[in-house]
N, CA, C and O atoms as a GROMACS GRO file, in nm:
protein
  408
    1MET      N    1 -15.667   7.519  12.010
    1MET     CA    2 -15.692   7.380  11.911
    1MET      C    3 -15.643   7.418  11.739
    1MET      O    4 -15.625   7.522  11.674
    2ILE      N    5 -15.634   7.281  11.714
    2ILE     CA    6 -15.661   7.239  11.554
    2ILE      C    7 -15.711   7.134  11.558
    2ILE      O    8 -15.727   7.047  11.644
    3THR      N    9 -15.755   7.159  11.372
    3THR     CA   10 -15.853   7.062  11.299
    3THR      C   11 -15.777   6.966  11.230
    3THR      O   12 -15.700   7.011  11.146
    4ILE      N   13 -15.784   6.812  11.250
    4ILE     CA   14 -15.711   6.776  11.175
    4ILE      C   15 -15.881   6.698  11.089
    4ILE      O   16 -15.997   6.723  11.122
    5ASN      N   17 -15.832   6.608  10.982
    5ASN     CA   18 -15.841   6.528  10.924
    5ASN      C   19 -15.877   6.369  10.921
    5ASN      O   20 -15.839   6.284  11.002
    6GLN      N   21 -15.906   6.362  10.880
    6GLN     CA   22 -15.960   6.173  10.933
    6GLN      C   23 -15.850   6.084  10.869
    6GLN      O   24 -15.848   5.965  10.897
    7ASN      N   25 -15.762   6.135  10.788
    7ASN     CA   26 -15.669   6.051  10.737
    7ASN      C   27 -15.522   6.076  10.825
    7ASN      O   28 -15.442   5.987  10.853
    8GLN      N   29 -15.509   6.235  10.864
    8GLN     CA   30 -15.451   6.253  11.022
    8GLN      C   31 -15.426   6.195  11.167
    8GLN      O   32 -15.324   6.167  11.229
    9LEU      N   33 -15.583   6.186  11.198
    9LEU     CA   34 -15.684   6.139  11.317
    9LEU      C   35 -15.580   6.040  11.291
    9LEU      O   36 -15.467   6.042  11.339
   10ASP      N   37 -15.654   5.908  11.171
   10ASP     CA   38 -15.601   5.743  11.149
   10ASP      C   39 -15.443   5.759  11.137
   10ASP      O   40 -15.397   5.650  11.170
   11THR      N   41 -15.334   5.852  11.103
   11THR     CA   42 -15.243   5.863  11.142
   11THR      C   43 -15.153   5.823  11.270
   11THR      O   44 -15.091   5.718  11.285
   12VAL      N   45 -15.161   5.930  11.356
   12VAL     CA   46 -15.160   5.953  11.482
   12VAL      C   47 -15.198   5.820  11.600
   12VAL      O   48 -15.135   5.798  11.703
   13GLU      N   49 -15.356   5.720  11.532
   13GLU     CA   50 -15.379   5.662  11.638
   13GLU      C   51 -15.271   5.496  11.573
   13GLU      O   52 -15.208   5.412  11.637
   14TYR      N   53 -15.297   5.515  11.412
   14TYR     CA   54 -15.099   5.442  11.400
   14TYR      C   55 -15.024   5.439  11.455
   14TYR      O   56 -14.979   5.329  11.489
   15LEU      N   57 -14.957   5.570  11.502
   15LEU     CA   58 -14.843   5.569  11.548
   15LEU      C   59 -14.791   5.557  11.702
   15LEU      O   60 -14.680   5.538  11.751
   16ILE      N   61 -14.923   5.578  11.759
   16ILE     CA   62 -14.981   5.556  11.912
   16ILE      C   63 -15.016   5.363  11.924
   16ILE      O   64 -15.029   5.321  12.040
   17THR      N   65 -15.026   5.295  11.848
   17THR     CA   66 -15.011   5.172  11.844
   17THR      C   67 -14.910   5.155  11.816
   17THR      O   68 -14.849   5.066  11.876
   18GLN      N   69 -14.881   5.189  11.768
   18GLN     CA   70 -14.728   5.070  11.652
   18GLN      C   71 -14.660   5.139  11.766
   18GLN      O   72 -14.546   5.095  11.749
   19SER      N   73 -14.653   5.214  11.868
   19SER     CA   74 -14.574   5.282  12.014
   19SER      C   75 -14.556   5.206  12.131
   19SER      O   76 -14.449   5.170  12.181
   20ALA      N   77 -14.715   5.177  12.184
   20ALA     CA   78 -14.776   5.126  12.251
   20ALA      C   79 -14.720   4.922  12.211
   20ALA      O   80 -14.738   4.835  12.296
   21GLN      N   81 -14.671   4.900  12.103
   21GLN     CA   82 -14.687   4.743  12.072
   21GLN      C   83 -14.444   4.776  12.093
   21GLN      O   84 -14.376   4.674  12.101
   22GLY      N   85 -14.387   4.892  12.097
   22GLY     CA   86 -14.259   4.857  12.094
   22GLY      C   87 -14.195   4.978  11.974
   22GLY      O   88 -14.107   5.065  11.970
   23ASN      N   89 -14.290   4.927  11.894
   23ASN     CA   90 -14.207   5.036  11.736
   23ASN      C   91 -14.238   5.148  11.743
   23ASN      O   92 -14.357   5.176  11.726
   24HIS      N   93 -14.132   5.263  11.775
   24HIS     CA   94 -14.148   5.392  11.802
   24HIS      C   95 -14.115   5.404  11.635
   24HIS      O   96 -14.054   5.303  11.599
   25ILE      N   97 -14.138   5.505  11.515
   25ILE     CA   98 -14.126   5.484  11.435
   25ILE      C   99 -14.076   5.586  11.379
   25ILE      O  100 -14.011   5.585  11.274
   26LEU      N  101 -14.130   5.783  11.520
   26LEU     CA  102 -14.118   5.829  11.450
   26LEU      C  103 -13.992   5.830  11.552
   26LEU      O  104 -13.922   5.928  11.524
   27PHE      N  105 -13.940   5.758  11.657
   27PHE     CA  106 -13.791   5.852  11.715
   27PHE      C  107 -13.718   5.650  11.719
   27PHE      O  108 -13.742   5.530  11.739
   28ASP      N  109 -13.591   5.785  11.671
   28ASP     CA  110 -13.519   5.673  11.718
   28ASP      C  111 -13.445   5.592  11.832
   28ASP      O  112 -13.371   5.648  11.914
   29LEU      N  113 -13.463   5.501  11.832
   29LEU     CA  114 -13.385   5.393  12.026
   29LEU      C  115 -13.284   5.502  12.108
   29LEU      O  116 -13.304   5.491  12.229
   30ASP      N  117 -13.200   5.586  12.081
   30ASP     CA  118 -13.102   5.653  12.131
   30ASP      C  119 -13.107   5.737  12.158
   30ASP      O  120 -13.044   5.780  12.255
   31THR      N  121 -13.236   5.849  12.040
   31THR     CA  122 -13.268   5.984  12.076
   31THR      C  123 -13.362   5.940  12.169
   31THR      O  124 -13.354   6.012  12.268
   32VAL      N  125 -13.479   5.821  12.185
   32VAL     CA  126 -13.555   5.796  12.339
   32VAL      C  127 -13.479   5.771  12.459
   32VAL      O  128 -13.514   5.791  12.576
   33ARG      N  129 -13.357   5.718  12.408
   33ARG     CA  130 -13.297   5.703  12.590
   33ARG      C  131 -13.207   5.836  12.612
   33ARG      O  132 -13.176   5.852  12.730
   34LYS      N  133 -13.154   5.945  12.511
   34LYS     CA  134 -13.117   5.994  12.558
   34LYS      C  135 -13.220   6.108  12.665
   34LYS      O  136 -13.202   6.159  12.775
   35ALA      N  137 -13.347   6.112  12.550
   35ALA     CA  138 -13.422   6.170  12.636
   35ALA      C  139 -13.516   6.159  12.800
   35ALA      O  140 -13.564   6.234  12.885
   36PHE      N  141 -13.498   5.998  12.768
   36PHE     CA  142 -13.537   6.045  12.974
   36PHE      C  143 -13.408   6.006  13.065
   36PHE      O  144 -13.425   5.986  13.186
   37GLN      N  145 -13.262   5.993  12.997
   37GLN     CA  146 -13.181   6.026  13.070
   37GLN      C  147 -13.144   6.176  13.124
   37GLN      O  148 -13.058   6.200  13.210
   38GLN      N  149 -13.233   6.276  13.050
   38GLN     CA  150 -13.243   6.398  13.080
   38GLN      C  151 -13.277   6.389  13.180
   38GLN      O  152 -13.378   6.319  13.181
   39LYS      N  153 -13.240   6.435  13.317
   39LYS     CA  154 -13.290   6.512  13.397
   39LYS      C  155 -13.366   6.639  13.407
   39LYS      O  156 -13.282   6.726  13.432
   40THR      N  157 -13.504   6.701  13.398
   40THR     CA  158 -13.580   6.791  13.379
   40THR      C  159 -13.632   6.819  13.457
   40THR      O  160 -13.673   6.727  13.528
   41ALA      N  161 -13.657   6.928  13.487
   41ALA     CA  162 -13.773   7.025  13.567
   41ALA      C  163 -13.904   7.008  13.515
   41ALA      O  164 -13.923   6.946  13.410
   42PRO      N  165 -14.003   7.065  13.586
   42PRO     CA  166 -14.122   7.025  13.547
   42PRO      C  167 -14.160   7.151  13.403
   42PRO      O  168 -14.144   7.268  13.436
   43MET      N  169 -14.200   7.131  13.280
   43MET     CA  170 -14.210   7.265  13.183
   43MET      C  171 -14.325   7.368  13.263
   43MET      O  172 -14.423   7.338  13.330
   44THR      N  173 -14.265   7.505  13.226
   44THR     CA  174 -14.326   7.616  13.191
   44THR      C  175 -14.401   7.592  13.087
   44THR      O  176 -14.396   7.505  13.000
   45ALA      N  177 -14.496   7.709  13.113
   45ALA     CA  178 -14.630   7.733  13.101
   45ALA      C  179 -14.554   7.732  12.940
   45ALA      O  180 -14.564   7.639  12.861
   46ASP      N  181 -14.482   7.851  12.918
   46ASP     CA  182 -14.449   7.847  12.796
   46ASP      C  183 -14.358   7.689  12.715
   46ASP      O  184 -14.342   7.677  12.594
   47GLN      N  185 -14.316   7.596  12.810
   47GLN     CA  186 -14.241   7.563  12.747
   47GLN      C  187 -14.328   7.438  12.687
   47GLN      O  188 -14.294   7.365  12.594
   48ALA      N  189 -14.452   7.433  12.768
   48ALA     CA  190 -14.566   7.297  12.731
   48ALA      C  191 -14.647   7.387  12.606
   48ALA      O  192 -14.675   7.336  12.498
   49ARG      N  193 -14.671   7.487  12.631
   49ARG     CA  194 -14.695   7.528  12.482
   49ARG      C  195 -14.654   7.556  12.371
   49ARG      O  196 -14.713   7.601  12.272
   50GLU      N  197 -14.562   7.532  12.388
   50GLU     CA  198 -14.423   7.502  12.256
   50GLU      C  199 -14.407   7.365  12.235
   50GLU      O  200 -14.353   7.330  12.130
   51VAL      N  201 -14.448   7.273  12.323
   51VAL     CA  202 -14.446   7.150  12.314
   51VAL      C  203 -14.540   7.114  12.211
   51VAL      O  204 -14.529   7.051  12.105
   52GLU      N  205 -14.687   7.203  12.300
   52GLU     CA  206 -14.800   7.148  12.258
   52GLU      C  207 -14.818   7.183  12.104
   52GLU      O  208 -14.863   7.086  12.043
   53THR      N  209 -14.788   7.330  11.995
   53THR     CA  210 -14.718   7.314  11.939
   53THR      C  211 -14.698   7.246  11.814
   53THR      O  212 -14.763   7.224  11.711
   54HIS      N  213 -14.497   7.202  11.896
   54HIS     CA  214 -14.479   7.117  11.775
   54HIS      C  215 -14.525   6.926  11.753
   54HIS      O  216 -14.511   6.856  11.653
   55VAL      N  217 -14.582   6.888  11.895
   55VAL     CA  218 -14.725   6.770  11.868
   55VAL      C  219 -14.797   6.847  11.750
   55VAL      O  220 -14.790   6.784  11.644
   56GLU      N  221 -14.862   6.963  11.740
   56GLU     CA  222 -14.996   6.990  11.650
   56GLU      C  223 -14.916   6.965  11.524
   56GLU      O  224 -14.946   6.861  11.466
   57THR      N  225 -14.840   7.026  11.480
   57THR     CA  226 -14.763   7.022  11.317
   57THR      C  227 -14.645   6.902  11.336
   57THR      O  228 -14.542   6.908  11.269
   58LEU      N  229 -14.665   6.805  11.423
   58LEU     CA  230 -14.636   6.665  11.414
   58LEU      C  231 -14.721   6.565  11.299
   58LEU      O  232 -14.715   6.476  11.214
   59ILE      N  233 -14.799   6.660  11.371
   59ILE     CA  234 -14.982   6.604  11.317
   59ILE      C  235 -15.025   6.591  11.186
   59ILE      O  236 -15.076   6.496  11.126
   60THR      N  237 -14.995   6.706  11.152
   60THR     CA  238 -15.060   6.808  11.015
   60THR      C  239 -14.955   6.732  10.940
   60THR      O  240 -14.982   6.692  10.827
   61LEU      N  241 -14.820   6.705  10.999
   61LEU     CA  242 -14.748   6.657  10.827
   61LEU      C  243 -14.750   6.538  10.783
   61LEU      O  244 -14.732   6.443  10.859
   62GLU      N  245 -14.771   6.526  10.665
   62GLU     CA  246 -14.837   6.423  10.562
   62GLU      C  247 -14.778   6.339  10.590
   62GLU      O  248 -14.857   6.259  10.641
   63THR      N  249 -14.658   6.288  10.592
   63THR     CA  250 -14.601   6.198  10.582
   63THR      C  251 -14.492   6.138  10.657
   63THR      O  252 -14.429   6.242  10.672
   64PHE      N  253 -14.414   6.042  10.722
   64PHE     CA  254 -14.387   5.988  10.886
   64PHE      C  255 -14.224   6.043  10.824
   64PHE      O  256 -14.142   6.036  10.916
   65GLU      N  257 -14.166   6.091  10.699
   65GLU     CA  258 -14.061   6.097  10.683
   65GLU      C  259 -14.011   6.226  10.673
   65GLU      O  260 -13.895   6.269  10.678
   66ARG      N  261 -14.220   6.334  10.647
   66ARG     CA  262 -14.196   6.554  10.698
   66ARG      C  263 -14.167   6.482  10.872
   66ARG      O  264 -14.073   6.527  10.938
   67GLN      N  265 -14.218   6.420  10.905
   67GLN     CA  266 -14.246   6.418  11.059
   67GLN      C  267 -14.133   6.393  11.138
   67GLN      O  268 -14.112   6.450  11.245
   68GLN      N  269 -14.053   6.302  11.085
   68GLN     CA  270 -13.904   6.231  11.091
   68GLN      C  271 -13.819   6.396  11.070
   68GLN      O  272 -13.836   6.477  11.162
   69ALA      N  273 -13.780   6.414  11.017
   69ALA     CA  274 -13.702   6.593  10.943
   69ALA      C  275 -13.784   6.622  11.011
   69ALA      O  276 -13.720   6.609  11.115
   70TYR      N  277 -13.914   6.665  11.053
   70TYR     CA  278 -13.894   6.784  11.075
   70TYR      C  279 -13.873   6.721  11.295
   70TYR      O  280 -13.875   6.831  11.350
   71ILE      N  281 -13.864   6.658  11.362
   71ILE     CA  282 -13.808   6.645  11.478
   71ILE      C  283 -13.666   6.629  11.440
   71ILE      O  284 -13.586   6.675  11.522
   72LYS      N  285 -13.621   6.575  11.336
   72LYS     CA  286 -13.498   6.593  11.416
   72LYS      C  287 -13.357   6.744  11.353
   72LYS      O  288 -13.234   6.747  11.342
   73ALA      N  289 -13.463   6.838  11.330
   73ALA     CA  290 -13.451   7.003  11.355
   73ALA      C  291 -13.420   7.071  11.448
   73ALA      O  292 -13.346   7.169  11.453
   74LEU      N  293 -13.517   6.986  11.574
   74LEU     CA  294 -13.548   7.057  11.697
   74LEU      C  295 -13.430   7.049  11.755
   74LEU      O  296 -13.330   6.995  11.707
   75THR      N  297 -13.441   7.115  11.883
   75THR     CA  298 -13.312   7.131  11.950
   75THR      C  299 -13.349   7.012  11.989
   75THR      O  300 -13.450   6.947  11.962
   76PRO      N  301 -13.201   6.973  12.096
   76PRO     CA  302 -13.206   6.877  12.184
   76PRO      C  303 -13.329   6.890  12.324
   76PRO      O  304 -13.431   6.842  12.373
   77GLU      N  305 -13.266   6.953  12.333
   77GLU     CA  306 -13.363   7.041  12.459
   77GLU      C  307 -13.500   7.067  12.437
   77GLU      O  308 -13.583   7.090  12.525
   78VAL      N  309 -13.521   7.063  12.319
   78VAL     CA  310 -13.706   7.084  12.290
   78VAL      C  311 -13.729   6.912  12.189
   78VAL      O  312 -13.834   6.858  12.155
   79LEU      N  313 -13.620   6.876  12.171
   79LEU     CA  314 -13.666   6.733  12.129
   79LEU      C  315 -13.731   6.664  12.227
   79LEU      O  316 -13.842   6.612  12.218
   80GLY      N  317 -13.600   6.668  12.394
   80GLY     CA  318 -13.683   6.572  12.501
   80GLY      C  319 -13.793   6.558  12.566
   80GLY      O  320 -13.857   6.472  12.627
   81ARG      N  321 -13.799   6.730  12.518
   81ARG     CA  322 -14.043   6.794  12.638
   81ARG      C  323 -14.087   6.650  12.487
   81ARG      O  324 -14.146   6.549  12.525
   82VAL      N  325 -14.067   6.657  12.408
   82VAL     CA  326 -14.143   6.646  12.274
   82VAL      C  327 -14.154   6.508  12.259
   82VAL      O  328 -14.250   6.462  12.198
   83ILE      N  329 -14.053   6.423  12.316
   83ILE     CA  330 -14.049   6.267  12.336
   83ILE      C  331 -14.124   6.284  12.482
   83ILE      O  332 -14.237   6.236  12.490
   84LYS      N  333 -14.081   6.334  12.573
   84LYS     CA  334 -14.142   6.264  12.724
   84LYS      C  335 -14.249   6.311  12.678
   84LYS      O  336 -14.315   6.208  12.690
   85THR      N  337 -14.336   6.401  12.625
   85THR     CA  338 -14.459   6.444  12.621
   85THR      C  339 -14.491   6.316  12.503
   85THR      O  340 -14.448   6.208  12.543
   86TYR      N  341 -14.530   6.313  12.426
   86TYR     CA  342 -14.536   6.192  12.309
   86TYR      C  343 -14.586   6.051  12.404
   86TYR      O  344 -14.699   6.009  12.429
   87PHE      N  345 -14.450   5.999  12.444
   87PHE     CA  346 -14.454   5.923  12.560
   87PHE      C  347 -14.586   5.859  12.622
   87PHE      O  348 -14.658   5.761  12.606
   88ASN      N  349 -14.572   6.011  12.728
   88ASN     CA  350 -14.676   6.044  12.818
   88ASN      C  351 -14.872   6.021  12.796
   88ASN      O  352 -14.968   6.027  12.874
   89ILE      N  353 -14.852   5.986  12.617
   89ILE     CA  354 -14.962   6.043  12.593
   89ILE      C  355 -15.001   5.872  12.473
   89ILE      O  356 -15.107   5.852  12.413
   90VAL      N  357 -14.871   5.774  12.473
   90VAL     CA  358 -14.859   5.628  12.474
   90VAL      C  359 -14.952   5.625  12.549
   90VAL      O  360 -15.071   5.623  12.518
   91GLU      N  361 -14.892   5.623  12.688
   91GLU     CA  362 -14.903   5.535  12.838
   91GLU      C  363 -15.080   5.616  12.885
   91GLU      O  364 -15.160   5.555  12.955
   92ASN      N  365 -15.103   5.729  12.840
   92ASN     CA  366 -15.256   5.705  12.911
   92ASN      C  367 -15.384   5.652  12.781
   92ASN      O  368 -15.503   5.625  12.764
   93LYS      N  369 -15.246   5.665  12.713
   93LYS     CA  370 -15.416   5.537  12.570
   93LYS      C  371 -15.376   5.434  12.651
   93LYS      O  372 -15.452   5.411  12.744
   94LEU      N  373 -15.279   5.368  12.643
   94LEU     CA  374 -15.245   5.284  12.689
   94LEU      C  375 -15.360   5.236  12.836
   94LEU      O  376 -15.412   5.127  12.863
   95PHE      N  377 -15.365   5.348  12.896
   95PHE     CA  378 -15.418   5.280  13.029
   95PHE      C  379 -15.543   5.337  12.994
   95PHE      O  380 -15.624   5.293  13.075
   96GLU      N  381 -15.621   5.440  12.883
   96GLU     CA  382 -15.784   5.390  12.872
   96GLU      C  383 -15.823   5.314  12.861
   96GLU      O  384 -15.923   5.274  12.920
   97THR      N  385 -15.724   5.227  12.730
   97THR     CA  386 -15.781   5.131  12.652
   97THR      C  387 -15.741   4.949  12.728
   97THR      O  388 -15.773   4.844  12.672
   98SER      N  389 -15.676   4.958  12.847
   98SER     CA  390 -15.635   4.834  12.936
   98SER      C  391 -15.780   4.789  12.938
   98SER      O  392 -15.847   4.833  12.845
   99LYS      N  393 -15.850   4.699  13.035
   99LYS     CA  394 -15.947   4.649  13.146
   99LYS      C  395 -15.824   4.579  13.203
   99LYS      O  396 -15.869   4.582  13.318
  100VAL      N  397 -15.719   4.526  13.217
  100VAL     CA  398 -15.624   4.472  13.340
  100VAL      C  399 -15.575   4.604  13.393
  100VAL      O  400 -15.515   4.691  13.329
  101ARG      N  401 -15.622   4.606  13.568
  101ARG     CA  402 -15.546   4.664  13.663
  101ARG      C  403 -15.424   4.605  13.751
  101ARG      O  404 -15.437   4.491  13.797
  102HIS      N  405 -15.349   4.652  13.766
  102HIS     CA  406 -15.284   4.542  13.895
  102HIS      C  407 -15.299   4.634  13.995
  102HIS      O  408 -15.266   4.606  14.110
   0.00000   0.00000   0.00000
């Protein structure tokens, strides 16, 4: 478990809100496309812990530029898992806040 300050929480909420509106600040469109075009098996426990560590690190970085630089340093395979996890978080947030259900 990680402890984040209010500024970091505000940044995460901003990123999620922007992504929910289609503005993906951390990821460029081509990278997102590539991640979702990859056929992947469900993550192993080790892979899930690795992704969790990367997401936690992203949250603690102070600027979008640092977050983007961190993302660019990830291997394509790990980046794909991080992107899919991130979008899963966005999707869950949308589901939690949406009052309209189909």
